[in-house]
C-alpha positions in Angstrom: -37.8 -41.0 22.5 -34.7 -41.3 20.4 -31.9 -38.9 21.4 -31.1 -36.4 18.6 -27.4 -35.9 18.1 -26.3 -32.7 16.5 -23.2 -32.8 14.3 -20.9 -29.8 14.4 -18.9 -29.1 11.2 -15.8 -27.1 11.8 -14.3 -25.4 8.8 -10.6 -24.4 9.1 -9.0 -21.8 6.9 -5.8 -23.4 5.6 -5.1 -20.8 3.0 -1.9 -18.7 3.1 -1.8 -15.2 4.5 -2.0 -12.8 1.6 -0.9 -9.7 3.6 2.9 -10.2 3.0 2.4 -10.2 -0.7 0.3 -7.0 -0.6 2.7 -5.3 1.8 5.8 -6.2 -0.3 4.1 -5.2 -3.6 3.2 -1.9 -2.1 6.5 -1.4 -0.3 9.0 -2.2 -3.1 7.1 -0.1 -5.6 6.9 2.8 -3.2 10.6 2.6 -2.6 11.5 2.6 -6.3 9.1 5.5 -7.1 10.4 7.6 -4.2 14.1 7.1 -5.2 12.9 8.9 -8.3 11.1 11.6 -6.3 14.3 12.1 -4.2 16.3 12.6 -7.4 18.4 9.5 -7.4 17.3 8.6 -10.9 14.7 9.7 -13.4 11.2 8.3 -13.5 11.4 5.5 -16.1 9.7 2.4 -17.4 11.2 0.5 -14.5 9.0 2.3 -12.0 6.0 2.2 -14.3 6.3 -1.5 -14.9 6.5 -2.1 -11.1 3.5 0.0 -10.7 1.5 -2.1 -13.1 2.7 -5.6 -12.4 3.7 -5.6 -8.8 2.4 -2.6 -7.0 -0.9 -2.8 -8.9 -1.6 -6.3 -10.0 -0.1 -8.2 -7.0 -2.0 -6.0 -4.5 -5.3 -6.7 -6.4 -4.6 -10.4 -6.0 -3.8 -9.9 -2.3 -6.9 -7.9 -1.8 -9.1 -10.6 -3.4 -7.5 -13.2 -1.1 -8.1 -11.0 1.9 -11.8 -10.9 0.9 -11.9 -14.7 1.0 -10.4 -14.5 4.5 -13.2 -12.1 5.6 -10.7 -9.3 6.3 -12.4 -6.1 5.3 -9.4 -3.9 6.2 -7.0 -5.9 4.2 -9.3 -6.2 1.2 -10.0 -2.5 1.2 -6.4 -1.5 1.6 -4.8 -3.8 -0.9 -7.4 -3.4 -3.7 -7.5 0.4 -3.2 -3.7 0.9 -3.3 -3.4 -1.6 -6.1 -5.8 0.6 -8.1 -3.9 3.7 -7.0 -0.7 2.3 -8.7 -2.6 1.5 -11.8 -4.3 4.9 -11.9 -1.0 6.7 -11.3 0.6 4.8 -14.2 -2.4 5.7 -16.4 -2.2 9.4 -15.4 1.4 9.4 -16.6 1.0 7.3 -19.8 -2.5 8.3 -21.1 -1.6 11.8 -22.3 1.3 10.2 -24.2 -0.8 7.5 -25.8 -3.8 9.7 -26.4 -2.5 13.2 -27.1 -6.0 14.6 -27.1 -6.4 13.7 -23.4 -4.7 16.4 -21.3 -2.6 15.4 -18.4 -3.7 16.6 -14.9 -2.7 20.1 -13.8 -0.8 20.7 -10.6 -4.0 21.6 -8.8 -5.7 18.4 -10.1 -2.7 16.2 -9.0 -2.7 17.9 -5.6 -6.4 17.1 -5.1 -5.8 13.5 -6.3 -3.0 13.0 -3.9 -4.8 14.8 -1.1 -7.9 12.6 -1.5 -5.6 9.5 -1.2 -4.1 11.1 1.9 -7.5 11.5 3.5 -8.4 7.9 2.7 -5.1 6.7 4.2 -5.6 8.8 7.3 -8.9 7.1 8.0 -7.3 3.7 7.3 -4.5 4.7 9.7 -7.2 4.9 12.4 -8.0 1.2 11.7 -4.3 0.3 12.3 -4.6 1.5 15.9 -6.4 -1.8 16.6 -3.8 -3.9 14.7 -0.1 -3.4 15.2 2.6 -0.8 15.6 4.2 -1.9 12.3 1.1 -1.1 10.3 0.7 2.2 12.2 4.1 3.2 10.9 3.3 2.2 7.4 -0.1 4.0 7.2 1.1 7.0 9.3 4.1 7.6 7.0 2.0 7.0 3.9 -0.5 9.7 5.1 2.4 12.1 5.5 3.8 11.1 2.1 0.5 11.9 0.3 0.3 15.2 2.2 3.9 16.2 1.2 3.4 15.2 -2.4 0.2 17.2 -2.6 1.9 20.3 -1.2 4.9 19.8 -3.5 2.4 19.8 -6.5 0.7 23.0 -5.4 3.9 24.9 -4.5 6.2 23.4 -7.1 8.9 23.3 -4.4 11.8 21.0 -5.3 12.8 20.9 -1.6 9.4 19.6 -0.5 9.5 17.1 -3.3 12.9 15.9 -2.1 11.6 15.6 1.5 8.6 13.6 0.2 10.9 11.3 -1.7 13.1 10.6 1.4 10.0 10.1 3.6 8.5 7.8 0.9 11.6 5.6 0.9 11.2 5.2 4.6 7.5 4.4 4.2 8.2 1.8 1.5 10.9 0.1 3.6 8.5 0.0 6.6 6.0 -1.9 4.5 8.6 -4.2 3.2 9.8 -4.9 6.8 6.2 -5.6 7.9 5.6 -8.0 5.0 8.9 -9.9 5.5 8.3 -10.0 9.3 5.0 -11.7 8.7 6.7 -14.3 6.5 9.7 -15.1 8.8 7.6 -15.1 11.9 5.2 -17.6 10.4 8.1 -19.8 9.0 9.9 -19.9 12.4 6.8 -20.1 14.6 8.2 -17.3 16.8 8.9 -13.6 16.7 12.0 -13.1 14.4 11.1 -9.5 13.5 8.8 -7.8 15.9 5.6 -6.1 14.7 4.7 -4.3 17.9 1.8 -5.1 20.3 -1.5 -6.0 18.8 -4.3 -3.8 20.1 -7.6 -5.4 21.2 
């Protein structure tokens, strides 16, 4: 009998890691928004433009690329937060563009932010299996949504200020994580640590 030989086809993924793009898009937009929340400057078109074109659109692209890499966590996170930025900009602009559409009340905004906080808390649990750096990003983001929701309900400028400062830290932590991934890959060693990876 003739010996049957089975050929094995190995497919290697040579595509770039989309996570740094998503993390930087989220982080930089978050920093800029929370400088406004902290009272450094007024909310302006600069923040809204970043929300549409970087925080929103770039994260959608990163999420689609994470889907191609079979990364459910990355896909869910980046597409969800990309849509968060786009929806937030729409909440601000739609009542101005369409005067018959009322803007959200303080209670509605608190529920909106609280729901995003709940989503982020569950995603934070996923980071316990990834890295310390992502735990910081998602942990501080959970706290940020909580603080912003409370600030909406109470109308407290102090809580709003605290949320702004905490949000700046959250955004910079995401920027750090994204840049660490880029530099560590380029140099082939740990240039900026991300913390132990859980298995």
